[in-house]
C-alpha positions as CSV (number, residue, x, y, z in Angstrom):
1,M,-41.2,29.4,-8.6
2,S,-39.9,25.6,-7.6
3,P,-37.1,24.6,-5.5
4,A,-34.9,23.7,-8.4
5,A,-35.7,26.8,-10.3
6,G,-35.0,28.8,-7.3
7,F,-31.6,27.2,-6.6
8,A,-30.6,27.5,-10.0
9,R,-31.1,31.2,-9.7
10,T,-29.7,31.6,-6.6
11,L,-26.1,30.0,-7.9
12,R,-26.6,32.2,-10.9
13,A,-26.3,34.9,-8.5
14,E,-23.6,33.6,-6.7
15,W,-21.4,32.6,-9.7
16,T,-21.9,36.6,-11.2
17,K,-20.8,37.5,-7.7
18,F,-17.6,35.7,-7.9
19,R,-16.8,36.4,-11.4
20,T,-17.3,40.2,-11.4
21,V,-15.0,40.8,-8.2
22,R,-11.7,40.7,-9.6
23,G,-9.7,39.9,-6.4
24,W,-11.4,36.9,-6.1
25,V,-10.6,35.6,-9.7
26,L,-7.1,36.8,-9.5
27,G,-6.6,35.0,-6.3
28,T,-8.0,31.7,-7.9
29,V,-5.4,32.1,-10.9
30,V,-2.7,33.0,-8.6
31,A,-3.4,29.8,-6.9
32,A,-3.4,27.8,-10.0
33,L,0.1,29.2,-11.1
34,L,1.7,28.6,-8.3
35,V,1.6,24.9,-8.6
36,P,3.0,24.2,-11.9
37,L,5.5,27.5,-11.3
38,L,7.0,26.1,-8.0
39,A,7.0,22.5,-9.2
40,A,9.4,23.8,-12.1
41,V,11.5,25.9,-9.7
42,S,11.9,22.7,-7.4
43,A,12.5,20.4,-10.1
44,A,14.9,22.8,-12.0
45,G,17.1,23.0,-8.6
46,S,17.2,19.0,-8.0
47,H,20.2,17.1,-9.3
48,A,21.0,13.7,-9.1
49,S,24.3,11.6,-10.4
50,C,26.0,8.5,-8.8
51,D,30.0,7.8,-8.9
52,R,31.1,5.0,-10.8
53,N,34.9,4.6,-10.4
54,G,35.5,8.1,-9.9
55,V,33.4,9.4,-12.4
56,E,29.9,10.9,-12.2
57,T,27.0,9.0,-14.4
58,A,23.6,8.9,-14.4
59,C,22.2,6.7,-11.7
60,P,20.9,3.2,-12.7
61,E,17.0,3.1,-12.6
62,P,15.1,0.0,-11.1
63,P,13.6,-2.4,-13.6
64,L,10.0,-2.3,-14.1
65,G,7.8,-5.2,-13.4
66,P,4.8,-6.7,-15.6
67,D,2.7,-4.3,-14.2
68,G,4.8,-1.2,-14.2
69,H,5.9,-0.8,-11.1
70,A,9.5,0.0,-10.2
71,V,10.7,-3.3,-8.7
72,R,14.0,-4.8,-7.1
73,D,15.0,-7.9,-8.4
74,K,18.1,-9.5,-7.2
75,F,18.8,-12.8,-5.6
76,F,21.0,-15.8,-6.4
77,F,19.6,-18.7,-8.7
78,V,20.2,-22.3,-9.0
79,H,18.2,-23.2,-12.1
80,R,17.3,-25.2,-15.1
81,T,15.1,-24.4,-18.2
82,L,11.4,-25.7,-18.1
83,D,9.6,-26.0,-21.7
84,G,6.1,-26.1,-21.2
85,D,4.3,-28.0,-17.9
86,G,6.3,-29.3,-14.7
87,S,7.1,-29.0,-11.3
88,I,10.0,-28.4,-8.5
89,T,10.3,-30.3,-5.3
90,V,12.6,-29.4,-2.4
91,R,13.2,-29.8,1.1
92,L,14.5,-26.8,2.9
93,T,16.6,-28.4,5.6
94,S,17.6,-25.0,6.9
95,M,17.9,-21.0,6.9
96,S,20.7,-19.0,8.2
97,G,22.2,-15.3,7.9
98,I,24.5,-12.6,8.8
99,I,24.0,-8.9,9.2
100,T,26.5,-6.5,9.0
101,Y,26.2,-3.1,10.9
102,P,26.9,0.3,9.5
103,P,29.4,2.9,10.2
104,P,31.0,3.0,12.1
105,D,30.4,-0.5,13.0
106,H,30.2,-1.7,9.6
107,D,33.1,-4.2,10.1
108,E,30.7,-5.9,13.2
109,I,29.2,-8.8,11.4
110,V,26.6,-10.6,13.6
111,P,24.4,-14.0,12.8
112,G,20.6,-13.7,12.2
113,L,18.0,-13.8,9.6
114,V,15.9,-10.3,8.7
115,P,12.3,-11.1,9.0
116,W,11.7,-10.8,5.1
117,A,14.8,-13.0,4.4
118,K,14.0,-15.8,1.8
119,A,14.3,-18.8,0.5
120,G,12.6,-21.7,-1.7
121,V,12.0,-22.4,-5.4
122,I,10.7,-20.5,-8.2
123,V,9.8,-20.2,-11.7
124,K,10.9,-17.3,-13.4
125,A,9.8,-16.4,-17.1
126,S,13.9,-15.0,-18.4
127,M,17.2,-14.0,-16.3
128,E,15.8,-10.2,-17.4
129,P,15.2,-8.1,-14.1
130,G,11.9,-7.7,-13.8
131,S,10.5,-10.5,-15.7
132,S,7.2,-12.4,-14.7
133,Y,7.9,-14.9,-11.7
134,A,6.1,-17.4,-8.9
135,A,7.7,-18.5,-6.1
136,V,7.0,-20.4,-2.7
137,M,9.3,-19.6,0.1
138,V,10.4,-19.8,3.6
139,T,11.0,-16.4,5.4
140,G,13.0,-15.0,8.5
141,E,9.7,-14.6,10.2
142,H,6.8,-14.5,8.4
143,G,6.4,-18.2,7.7
144,V,5.6,-19.9,4.4
145,R,4.6,-17.3,1.6
146,M,3.7,-17.6,-2.2
147,Q,4.6,-14.7,-3.8
148,H,4.4,-13.4,-7.7
149,D,5.2,-10.6,-9.8
150,Y,6.5,-8.5,-7.0
151,T,3.2,-7.2,-5.5
152,G,1.5,-10.6,-5.0
153,D,1.8,-12.0,-1.7
154,V,-0.4,-14.8,0.0
155,A,0.5,-16.3,3.6
156,G,0.9,-20.1,4.1
157,R,1.5,-21.6,7.6
158,P,3.8,-19.8,10.2
159,G,7.1,-21.6,11.3
160,G,10.3,-21.9,9.5
161,A,12.9,-24.7,8.2
162,P,12.7,-27.4,7.7
163,R,10.0,-27.4,5.3
164,W,8.9,-29.1,2.2
165,L,8.0,-26.9,-0.8
166,R,6.5,-27.7,-4.1
167,L,5.7,-25.5,-7.3
168,T,3.9,-26.6,-10.2
169,R,3.2,-25.1,-13.7
170,A,0.2,-25.8,-15.9
171,G,0.3,-23.4,-18.6
172,E,-0.1,-19.9,-16.8
173,T,-1.5,-21.6,-13.7
174,L,1.2,-22.0,-10.8
175,T,0.1,-23.4,-7.8
176,G,2.4,-23.3,-4.8
177,Y,2.5,-26.1,-1.7
178,E,4.3,-26.5,1.4
179,S,4.5,-29.7,3.7
180,A,6.0,-30.6,7.0
181,D,7.1,-34.3,6.0
182,G,6.9,-34.5,2.2
183,R,3.9,-36.4,2.4
184,Q,1.0,-34.5,3.7
185,W,0.8,-31.4,1.1
186,A,-1.0,-28.2,1.9
187,E,-2.0,-25.9,-1.2
188,V,-0.5,-22.1,-0.3
189,A,-1.9,-20.5,-3.5
190,V,-2.8,-20.5,-7.2
191,V,-1.9,-17.9,-9.3
192,R,-2.2,-16.9,-13.4
193,L,0.8,-15.3,-15.0
194,P,-0.3,-14.2,-18.3
195,D,3.3,-13.1,-19.2
196,L,4.9,-16.1,-18.8
197,P,6.3,-18.1,-22.1
198,A,6.3,-21.1,-22.6
199,E,10.0,-21.7,-22.0
200,V,10.9,-20.3,-18.2
201,E,13.9,-21.4,-15.5
202,I,13.1,-23.2,-12.8
203,G,14.9,-23.9,-9.5
204,M,15.9,-22.8,-6.0
205,F,16.6,-19.4,-4.8
206,A,17.8,-17.4,-1.7
207,A,17.5,-13.4,-1.3
208,S,17.5,-11.4,1.7
209,P,16.7,-7.5,1.9
210,G,18.6,-5.0,3.5
211,D,17.8,-4.0,7.5
212,L,16.4,-0.8,7.8
213,T,17.9,1.5,10.8
214,V,16.2,4.6,11.9
215,K,18.1,7.0,14.2
216,Q,17.5,10.4,15.6
217,A,19.8,12.8,14.1
218,D,21.7,15.3,16.1
219,L,19.7,18.5,14.9
220,G,16.4,16.6,14.7
221,G,14.8,14.7,11.9
222,L,15.4,11.0,11.4
223,I,18.2,9.5,9.7
224,E,17.7,6.0,8.0
225,Q,20.6,3.6,7.5
226,M,20.4,0.0,5.8
227,R,22.3,-2.7,6.8
228,F,23.8,-5.3,4.0
229,T,22.3,-8.9,5.0
230,E,22.8,-12.2,3.6
231,T,21.0,-15.4,3.6
232,T,22.3,-19.1,3.5
233,A,19.9,-21.7,2.7
234,V,20.1,-25.9,2.2
235,F,18.1,-27.7,0.0
236,D,18.1,-31.4,-0.6
237,Q,15.5,-34.0,-1.5
238,V,15.4,-32.0,-5.0
239,K,13.2,-33.8,-7.6
240,V,12.3,-31.5,-10.9
241,E,9.9,-32.7,-13.5
242,G,9.6,-31.3,-17.2
243,A,13.1,-29.7,-17.1
244,A,15.9,-30.2,-19.5
245,P,18.5,-32.7,-18.6
246,G,21.7,-31.2,-17.7
247,A,24.0,-29.4,-15.0
248,W,22.4,-26.9,-12.6
249,R,23.2,-23.7,-13.6
250,H,24.1,-20.4,-11.4
251,T,23.1,-17.1,-11.8
252,D,23.4,-14.0,-9.5
253,V,20.5,-12.0,-10.7
254,S,21.4,-8.2,-10.8
255,P,24.5,-8.7,-8.9
256,T,25.7,-5.0,-7.5
257,P,28.8,-3.5,-9.3
258,G,31.9,-3.3,-7.0
259,T,34.5,-0.4,-6.6
260,N,36.5,-2.0,-9.5
261,P,35.4,-2.6,-12.9
262,G,34.2,-6.2,-13.6
263,E,33.9,-6.6,-9.6
264,V,30.3,-7.5,-7.8
265,H,29.6,-6.3,-4.4
266,H,28.8,-9.0,-2.0
267,P,28.5,-11.9,-5.0
268,G,25.7,-14.8,-4.3
269,S,27.4,-18.7,-4.4
270,A,26.1,-22.3,-4.3
271,V,27.9,-25.4,-3.5
272,E,26.4,-28.7,-4.7
273,S,27.3,-31.9,-3.0
274,G,25.8,-35.5,-2.9
275,G,22.6,-33.8,-4.0
276,T,22.3,-31.0,-1.5
277,F,22.7,-27.5,-2.5
278,T,24.1,-24.7,-0.2
279,V,22.9,-21.7,-1.6
280,V,23.7,-17.7,-0.5
281,G,22.1,-14.7,-1.4
282,S,21.3,-11.2,-0.9
283,G,18.9,-8.7,-2.0
284,D,14.9,-8.9,-2.6
285,I,12.4,-9.8,-5.2
286,A,9.6,-7.0,-4.1
287,P,8.3,-3.8,-5.3
288,V,10.2,-0.6,-4.7
289,G,9.1,1.8,-2.4
290,T,9.9,5.7,-1.9
291,D,13.3,4.9,-0.7
292,G,14.0,3.9,-4.6
293,G,13.1,6.8,-6.2
294,M,11.1,10.3,-6.3
295,A,7.2,9.8,-6.0
296,V,5.2,11.8,-8.7
297,E,3.7,13.7,-5.8
298,L,6.6,15.3,-5.2
299,T,5.6,17.5,-8.5
300,L,2.7,18.9,-6.4
301,T,4.6,20.6,-3.5
302,G,3.2,24.0,-4.3
303,V,-0.3,22.5,-3.6
304,L,0.4,23.9,0.2
305,F,1.0,27.3,-1.2
306,A,-1.9,27.1,-3.5
307,L,-3.7,25.9,-0.3
308,V,-3.3,29.0,1.9
309,V,-4.6,31.4,-1.3
310,V,-7.5,29.0,-2.1
311,V,-8.4,29.4,1.8
312,V,-8.1,33.2,1.6
313,V,-10.2,33.4,-1.4
314,A,-12.9,31.1,0.1
315,V,-13.3,32.9,2.9
316,L,-13.4,36.3,1.4
317,F,-16.1,35.0,-0.4
318,V,-18.7,35.1,2.2
319,T,-17.1,37.4,4.9
320,A,-16.8,40.4,1.9
321,E,-20.7,40.3,2.1
322,Y,-20.8,40.6,5.9
323,R,-18.1,43.5,5.8
324,R,-19.9,45.6,3.3
325,G,-23.6,44.7,4.8
326,L,-24.5,43.3,1.6
327,V,-25.5,39.8,3.1
328,R,-29.0,41.2,4.1
329,V,-29.5,42.0,0.6
330,T,-28.6,38.6,-0.3
331,L,-31.0,36.7,2.3
332,A,-33.6,38.9,1.4
333,A,-33.2,38.2,-2.4
334,S,-33.3,34.3,-1.1
335,P,-34.7,33.6,2.0
336,R,-34.2,30.2,2.4
337,R,-30.6,30.9,4.1
338,G,-29.4,27.2,3.5
339,R,-29.9,27.2,-0.4
340,V,-27.7,30.9,-0.4
341,L,-24.6,28.7,1.7
342,A,-25.0,25.9,-0.7
343,A,-25.2,27.8,-3.6
344,K,-21.8,29.2,-2.8
345,A,-20.1,26.3,-1.7
346,L,-21.0,24.7,-4.9
347,V,-19.7,27.6,-6.8
348,I,-16.3,28.2,-4.9
349,G,-15.8,24.3,-4.8
350,A,-16.1,23.7,-8.7
351,V,-14.0,26.9,-9.4
352,V,-11.4,25.7,-7.1
353,F,-11.3,22.2,-8.2
354,A,-11.0,23.3,-12.1
355,A,-8.5,25.4,-11.4
356,G,-6.5,23.0,-9.3
357,L,-7.1,20.2,-11.9
358,A,-5.6,22.2,-14.5
359,A,-2.9,23.2,-12.5
360,S,-1.9,19.7,-11.4
361,A,-2.5,18.2,-14.9
362,V,0.4,21.0,-16.0
363,A,2.7,20.7,-13.0
364,M,2.9,16.8,-13.1
365,P,4.4,16.1,-16.2
366,V,6.5,19.5,-16.0
367,G,7.9,18.3,-13.0
368,K,8.5,14.8,-14.2
369,H,10.8,15.9,-17.4
370,L,12.5,18.5,-15.4
371,L,13.6,15.8,-12.7
372,R,14.5,13.2,-14.9
373,G,16.2,15.7,-16.9
374,N,18.3,16.6,-14.1
375,G,19.4,12.9,-13.2
376,N,16.4,12.2,-10.8
377,H,14.4,8.8,-11.0
378,V,11.0,9.3,-10.8
379,L,9.0,6.1,-9.8
380,P,6.6,5.1,-12.6
381,V,3.1,4.5,-11.7
382,P,0.0,3.4,-13.5
383,A,-1.6,5.9,-15.7
384,L,-4.8,5.8,-13.4
385,T,-2.8,6.3,-10.3
386,E,-1.3,9.4,-12.1
387,V,-5.1,10.6,-12.7
388,R,-6.5,9.8,-9.2
389,V,-3.6,11.9,-7.7
390,I,-4.1,15.0,-10.0
391,A,-8.0,14.8,-9.2
392,G,-7.5,14.2,-5.7
393,V,-5.8,17.1,-5.1
394,A,-8.0,19.2,-7.1
395,A,-10.5,17.6,-4.7
396,L,-8.5,18.4,-1.5
397,L,-8.1,22.3,-2.7
398,A,-11.9,22.5,-3.6
399,V,-13.2,20.4,-0.4
400,S,-10.6,22.9,2.0
401,A,-12.5,26.0,0.2
402,V,-15.7,24.6,1.1
403,L,-14.5,24.0,4.8
404,A,-13.0,27.8,4.7
405,L,-16.4,29.3,3.2
406,A,-18.2,27.6,6.2
407,L,-15.9,28.8,8.6
408,G,-16.1,32.4,7.2
409,T,-20.0,31.9,7.9
410,L,-19.6,31.1,11.4
411,F,-16.9,33.5,12.4
412,R,-18.1,36.3,10.2
413,R,-14.5,37.9,10.3
414,S,-11.6,36.7,7.8
415,A,-8.8,36.6,9.9
416,A,-10.3,34.3,12.5
417,A,-11.7,32.0,9.7
418,V,-8.6,32.0,7.7
419,V,-6.4,30.9,10.7
420,T,-8.4,28.2,11.9
421,A,-9.0,27.1,8.6
422,L,-5.0,26.8,8.0
423,A,-4.8,25.5,11.5
424,M,-7.1,22.6,10.9
425,I,-6.1,21.7,7.3
426,L,-2.1,22.6,6.4
427,L,-0.5,22.7,10.4
428,P,-1.2,19.2,10.9
429,H,0.3,18.2,7.8
430,V,3.3,20.3,8.2
431,L,4.1,18.8,11.6
432,A,3.3,15.4,10.8
433,T,5.6,15.9,7.8
434,A,8.6,17.5,9.1
435,S,10.0,14.9,11.6
436,V,9.1,17.4,14.8
437,L,6.8,15.1,16.1
438,P,6.8,11.4,17.4
439,V,5.9,9.0,14.7
440,E,2.5,7.9,16.8
441,L,1.4,11.4,17.2
442,S,2.1,12.0,13.5
443,L,0.1,9.3,12.3
444,W,-2.9,10.4,14.5
445,L,-2.9,13.7,13.5
446,L,-3.3,12.4,9.8
447,R,-6.5,10.1,10.7
448,V,-8.8,12.6,12.6
449,T,-7.7,16.3,11.3
450,P,-8.7,17.2,8.2
451,A,-4.8,17.2,7.0
452,A,-5.7,13.5,6.1
453,A,-6.9,14.3,2.9
454,F,-3.4,14.3,2.0
455,A,-3.0,10.6,1.6
456,V,-5.3,11.4,-1.4
457,Q,-1.8,12.5,-3.3
458,Q,0.0,9.2,-2.2
459,S,1.1,7.0,-5.3
460,I,2.9,4.6,-3.9
461,P,1.2,2.0,-1.7
462,E,2.7,0.1,1.4
463,Y,3.5,-3.2,0.8
464,P,3.5,-5.6,4.0
465,Q,6.1,-7.6,2.3
466,V,8.7,-4.8,1.9
467,L,10.8,-3.2,4.9
468,D,10.3,0.4,4.3
469,F,10.2,3.7,6.4
470,Y,6.0,3.7,6.6
471,V,5.9,7.1,7.9
472,P,4.7,10.5,6.7
473,Q,8.3,11.7,6.3
474,G,8.8,9.3,3.9
475,G,5.4,10.2,1.9
476,Y,3.2,7.3,3.5
477,Y,0.2,8.2,5.4
478,P,-1.9,6.1,7.7
479,L,-5.4,6.1,5.8
480,P,-6.1,5.0,2.2
481,P,-6.4,7.7,-0.3
482,W,-9.9,8.2,-0.7
483,A,-10.7,7.5,3.1
484,G,-8.2,10.5,3.8
485,L,-10.4,12.8,1.7
486,G,-13.2,11.2,3.2
487,V,-12.0,12.8,6.7
488,L,-11.9,16.2,4.9
489,C,-15.4,15.8,3.3
490,C,-16.8,15.0,6.9
491,Y,-15.3,18.1,8.5
492,A,-16.5,20.5,5.6
493,A,-20.1,18.8,5.9
494,L,-20.2,19.3,9.8
495,A,-19.2,23.3,9.2
496,L,-21.6,23.7,6.5
497,G,-24.3,22.1,8.8
498,L,-23.3,24.3,11.6
499,A,-23.1,27.4,9.4
500,V,-26.7,26.8,8.0
501,V,-27.8,26.5,11.8
502,R,-26.1,29.8,12.9
503,L,-27.7,31.4,10.1
504,N,-31.1,30.4,10.4
505,R,-30.8,31.7,13.9
506,R,-29.7,35.1,13.7
507,D,-30.1,37.8,11.0
508,A,-27.1,38.9,9.6
């Protein structure tokens, strides 16, 4: 018999064993049902609303950028209309700012620029929040940058004001430049904006995102507080080519409503005097992180409970044969012991992957529908990201099952194998995301333990140009999604290799 035919026969035998043991099949079904059921229960109990003038209303949702991601699009804009090609050149002579401390010191205002305070020149498709744009800017601590469509960010030279800036448009192509003296120019970046209409707005802007403060709570855990900030930018030597003649218009883009009707909370402003513009603005032009809503993976919290059931089933799939003395029969029928273990791993991995895929594919839309119905904002992500999260969670369960199977072969005792598997996969994740460990230790656990695989469910990436609480408690992981899953795969492969060695060294 050829090796392929022999493996096929072994695989068929292991599949027959699995499907004929009612407890294993039932356990897999229970694991699959837990994911959508717990998603529905959790979402049904989660409600959100906002107070507007003493009335509870639905919270406003952030606008969507050109790629479908939720974004922040709040700044003060001094602009004119540009129809077709053109350019704007300015000298940013100075940047200054203020930071307002939160309660109990909210009346304390100190001077200062936050690292991602920004001011410069911008071309924007329209005044509609979320519309396409490109901008060249000076930042508080990150030098000159060219940013576009919220997620694009290219670094220029370090340093702050004074700095000359230029932005040119030729069709869909926008090019940013910077200069120290207005004579010798260096290109920052070239970007293409396919959504840019012929008629756009061109001008100067100022924005300043909130300053994040993280404190340790009295009863454990971490508390995030966002401090209001504001930037004041002074421009002169303003030259615009191609724009329609006329006065400059002033627009507070996406102003935050105040307490009273028609009131604006911390409005921006601009003053023009003798060709010099002083622009004051707050807010940000950037993608939204997990602080702006609920990530789609929160609909899959039932996976943690399903993982426990999956580990138990996978361990019993091998240890039951030792307990009943049937393993000798199995090895006698297929003397190549590595082949037997490979067949078992393939069966349990495929069964768990299929069950996890179906469970996650049901849980995510159900959970999203219930959350939104209860006033929660679920951050939108591209369809391919949702597919990756669903398939990645199914793969996480499947590889965890293979690791548990290998541990069952090594220990040959159900309790020891189950406890070890959960201690390797689940415990580090719980400790890292429960705010009970220092942040650095949490990140270390999620890099080197099998719990790194939970990174595969992260749907909102970390943006270097956005200030956020980039820790596991906030839904962020230190490794990219597939790299995290790869760590778990390495552990499973190592455990399988050790299990084959033990099978070949000792009789059952």
